[in-house]
C-alpha positions as CSV (number, residue, x, y, z in Angstrom):
1,X,14.6,16.7,-18.7
2,X,15.3,13.5,-16.6
3,X,15.1,10.2,-18.4
4,X,11.9,8.2,-17.8
5,X,12.8,4.7,-16.6
6,X,11.4,1.4,-17.9
7,X,8.0,0.6,-16.4
8,X,7.8,-2.1,-13.8
9,X,8.8,-0.7,-10.5
10,X,6.7,-0.6,-7.3
11,X,6.3,2.1,-4.7
12,X,4.8,1.6,-1.2
13,X,3.5,4.1,1.3
14,X,2.9,3.4,4.9
15,X,0.2,6.1,5.2
16,X,-0.1,8.9,7.7
17,X,-2.5,11.8,7.6
18,X,-1.3,14.2,10.3
19,X,2.2,15.0,8.9
20,X,3.9,14.3,5.6
21,X,7.0,13.4,7.5
22,X,5.2,10.5,9.2
23,X,4.7,8.7,5.9
24,X,7.1,5.8,5.3
25,X,7.8,5.6,1.5
26,X,9.9,2.9,-0.2
27,X,10.3,1.8,-3.8
28,X,12.1,-0.6,-6.1
29,X,13.0,-0.2,-9.7
30,X,12.2,-2.7,-12.4
31,X,14.8,-5.5,-12.3
32,X,16.6,-4.1,-9.2
33,X,16.5,-5.6,-5.7
34,X,17.8,-2.5,-4.0
35,X,15.1,-0.9,-1.9
36,X,15.2,2.9,-2.0
37,X,13.7,5.2,0.6
38,X,11.9,8.4,-0.3
39,X,11.2,11.2,2.2
40,X,8.1,13.3,1.8
41,X,10.4,16.3,1.5
42,X,12.0,14.8,-1.5
43,X,8.6,15.2,-3.2
44,X,8.3,18.8,-2.0
45,X,5.7,17.8,0.6
46,X,5.8,19.4,4.0
47,X,3.4,20.1,6.9
48,X,-0.2,18.7,7.0
49,X,-1.0,16.3,4.1
50,X,-3.5,17.1,1.4
51,X,-4.9,14.2,-0.5
52,X,-4.8,16.0,-3.8
53,X,-1.3,17.3,-3.4
54,X,0.0,14.0,-2.1
55,X,-1.6,12.2,-5.1
56,X,-0.1,14.7,-7.6
57,X,3.4,14.3,-6.1
58,X,3.2,10.5,-6.1
59,X,1.9,10.4,-9.6
60,X,4.7,12.6,-10.9
61,X,7.3,10.6,-9.2
62,X,5.9,7.3,-10.4
63,X,5.7,8.5,-13.9
64,X,9.3,9.6,-13.9
65,X,10.6,6.5,-12.2
66,X,8.7,4.0,-14.3
67,X,6.6,2.7,-11.4
68,X,3.6,0.8,-12.5
69,X,2.3,-0.4,-9.1
70,X,1.5,1.9,-6.2
71,X,0.8,0.4,-2.8
72,X,-1.1,2.3,-0.1
73,X,-1.6,1.2,3.5
74,X,-5.2,2.5,3.8
75,X,-8.8,1.9,2.8
76,X,-9.7,2.4,-0.9
77,X,-13.5,2.4,-0.4
78,X,-16.4,2.1,2.0
79,X,-18.4,-1.0,3.1
80,X,-21.1,-2.0,0.7
81,X,-24.5,-1.3,2.3
82,X,-25.9,-4.7,1.3
83,X,-22.9,-6.6,2.6
84,X,-23.7,-9.4,5.1
85,X,-20.5,-8.5,7.0
86,X,-21.4,-6.0,9.7
87,X,-19.5,-2.8,10.4
88,X,-16.6,-3.5,8.0
89,X,-15.5,-4.5,4.5
90,X,-15.0,-8.2,3.7
91,X,-11.2,-7.7,3.3
92,X,-11.0,-6.2,6.8
93,X,-12.9,-9.1,8.3
94,X,-10.6,-11.7,6.6
95,X,-7.4,-10.0,7.8
96,X,-8.8,-8.7,11.1
97,X,-7.6,-5.1,10.6
98,X,-7.7,-2.8,13.7
99,X,-9.6,-0.2,11.8
100,X,-13.0,-1.1,10.3
101,X,-14.4,0.8,7.3
102,X,-18.2,1.0,7.5
103,X,-20.8,2.6,5.2
104,X,-19.9,6.0,3.9
105,X,-18.7,8.3,6.8
106,X,-18.5,5.6,9.5
107,X,-15.7,3.7,11.0
108,X,-14.9,1.5,14.0
109,X,-13.4,2.8,16.2
110,X,-14.6,6.3,15.4
111,X,-11.1,7.7,15.9
112,X,-10.1,6.0,12.6
113,X,-12.5,8.2,10.6
114,X,-10.0,10.9,9.6
115,X,-7.3,8.5,8.6
116,X,-9.7,6.3,6.5
117,X,-11.4,9.4,4.9
118,X,-7.9,10.7,4.0
119,X,-6.9,7.3,2.5
120,X,-10.1,7.0,0.5
121,X,-9.7,10.6,-0.8
122,X,-6.1,9.8,-1.8
123,X,-7.2,6.7,-3.7
124,X,-9.9,8.8,-5.4
125,X,-7.5,11.5,-6.6
126,X,-5.0,9.0,-7.9
127,X,-7.8,7.1,-9.8
128,X,-9.7,10.0,-11.2
129,X,-7.0,12.6,-11.8
130,X,-3.9,10.6,-12.5
131,X,-5.2,7.4,-14.4
132,X,-4.4,4.7,-11.8
133,X,-6.7,1.7,-11.6
134,X,-7.9,-0.1,-8.5
135,X,-6.7,-3.7,-8.4
136,X,-9.2,-6.3,-9.7
137,X,-9.2,-10.1,-9.5
138,X,-8.3,-10.4,-13.2
139,X,-5.2,-8.2,-12.9
140,X,-2.9,-10.8,-14.2
141,X,-4.9,-11.0,-17.5
142,X,-4.5,-7.3,-18.2
143,X,-1.4,-5.6,-19.5
144,X,-0.2,-2.0,-19.5
145,X,-2.3,-1.0,-16.4
146,X,-0.9,1.1,-13.6
147,X,-2.4,-0.6,-10.5
148,X,-3.4,1.1,-7.3
149,X,-3.3,-1.4,-4.5
150,X,-4.4,-1.5,-0.9
151,X,-2.1,-3.2,1.5
152,X,-2.0,-4.1,5.2
153,X,1.7,-4.4,6.2
154,X,1.0,-5.9,9.7
155,X,-0.4,-9.0,8.0
156,X,2.2,-9.1,5.3
157,X,4.8,-10.2,7.8
158,X,2.6,-13.3,8.5
159,X,2.1,-14.1,4.8
160,X,5.9,-14.0,4.4
161,X,6.3,-16.4,7.2
162,X,7.7,-13.9,9.7
163,X,6.6,-12.6,13.1
164,X,4.8,-9.4,12.8
165,X,6.8,-6.2,13.6
166,X,5.9,-4.9,17.1
167,X,3.9,-1.7,17.4
168,X,5.9,1.4,16.7
169,X,6.0,2.6,20.3
170,X,7.2,-0.8,21.5
171,X,9.9,-1.5,18.8
172,X,13.5,-1.1,19.9
173,X,16.4,-0.1,17.5
174,X,17.7,-3.7,17.8
175,X,14.3,-5.1,16.8
176,X,14.3,-2.9,13.7
177,X,17.7,-4.4,12.8
178,X,16.5,-7.9,13.3
179,X,13.2,-7.6,11.4
180,X,15.1,-5.8,8.6
181,X,17.6,-8.6,8.4
182,X,14.9,-11.3,8.4
183,X,12.9,-9.5,5.7
184,X,15.9,-9.3,3.5
185,X,16.7,-13.0,3.9
186,X,13.2,-14.1,3.0
187,X,12.6,-11.8,0.1
188,X,16.1,-11.3,-1.4
189,X,15.6,-7.5,-1.2
190,X,18.6,-5.4,-0.4
191,X,17.5,-3.0,2.4
192,X,19.1,0.2,3.7
193,X,20.6,-0.1,7.1
194,X,18.8,2.7,8.9
195,X,15.1,2.0,8.2
196,X,12.5,3.6,10.5
197,X,9.5,1.6,11.6
198,X,7.3,3.4,9.0
199,X,9.8,2.7,6.2
200,X,10.1,-1.0,7.2
201,X,6.3,-1.3,7.2
202,X,6.3,0.2,3.7
203,X,9.0,-2.2,2.6
204,X,7.4,-5.4,3.7
205,X,4.6,-5.2,1.1
206,X,7.0,-4.3,-1.8
207,X,7.3,-8.0,-2.9
208,X,3.5,-7.9,-3.6
209,X,4.0,-4.8,-5.8
210,X,6.9,-6.5,-7.6
211,X,4.8,-9.6,-8.2
212,X,2.0,-7.6,-9.7
213,X,4.4,-5.6,-11.8
214,X,6.1,-8.8,-13.1
215,X,2.7,-10.6,-13.5
216,X,3.5,-13.4,-11.0
217,X,0.1,-14.1,-9.4
218,X,1.3,-17.0,-7.3
219,X,3.3,-14.5,-5.2
220,X,0.2,-12.4,-4.3
221,X,-2.5,-13.2,-1.8
222,X,-5.8,-11.2,-2.3
223,X,-8.4,-10.8,0.4
224,X,-11.8,-9.3,-0.2
225,X,-13.8,-8.7,-3.5
226,X,-13.5,-6.5,-6.5
227,X,-14.1,-2.8,-5.8
228,X,-17.6,-1.6,-6.7
229,X,-18.5,1.8,-8.0
230,X,-21.9,3.4,-7.1
231,X,-23.9,5.6,-9.5
232,X,-22.5,8.5,-7.4
233,X,-18.9,7.5,-8.1
234,X,-18.3,6.2,-4.6
235,X,-15.9,3.2,-4.3
236,X,-17.0,0.3,-2.1
237,X,-15.1,-2.8,-0.8
238,X,-12.0,-3.8,-2.7
239,X,-9.0,-6.1,-2.4
240,X,-6.1,-6.0,0.1
241,X,-3.0,-7.5,-1.4
242,X,-0.3,-9.3,0.6
243,X,3.0,-10.9,-0.6
244,X,4.0,-14.5,-0.2
245,X,7.0,-16.5,-1.0
246,X,6.9,-19.6,-3.2
247,X,7.0,-23.0,-1.7
248,X,10.5,-24.6,-1.8
């Protein structure tokens, strides 16, 4: 049986719902600056993603590798019906996300519905079946919790003081090298040399995961409000976490 590593690592997924192979997955171990890339096939995942299967594979890997913070680039819940913000959650308004999560079963644009529903289902399976907890404002006051965190990689570049990575279809190989180098210089992370766009997007939010794992709240920027749970067990609203670097 493989040795279970000391808790404190972070794993990030740049989420995709059509093919497992489209997911960018990156993680760092406790006390180690080397970013490691994980392919969906390494988790035994192939073909069209299933929220329950994906959740189970991620939970098993995180347990074995001592990962205590799991970051997902996707919605954790729906808009609260009584919110004064129209058509979207508060966190999405603050960060101006391209996809807006409305009340249950609605999104803007409508083409985002399948992706957002997949993401919410994935959060739900991880929370209910595998013991992960949605991030709350008092996270730094609670110990021994495995945090499940929503991210928005596009905005993370800005909070780290870097230009955002161009859209996937418009990014050249040379740009991937440049953004990889700049991210490493700002964060101190040691990055593999052949990162894909999806893997780089997964990596940019890892500093937030490390800060949460290490209980360093000044290196995390939260946008939104605490997640709410309805009587029917539906999650509403929630925080989006982004990394920041300390002032020098």
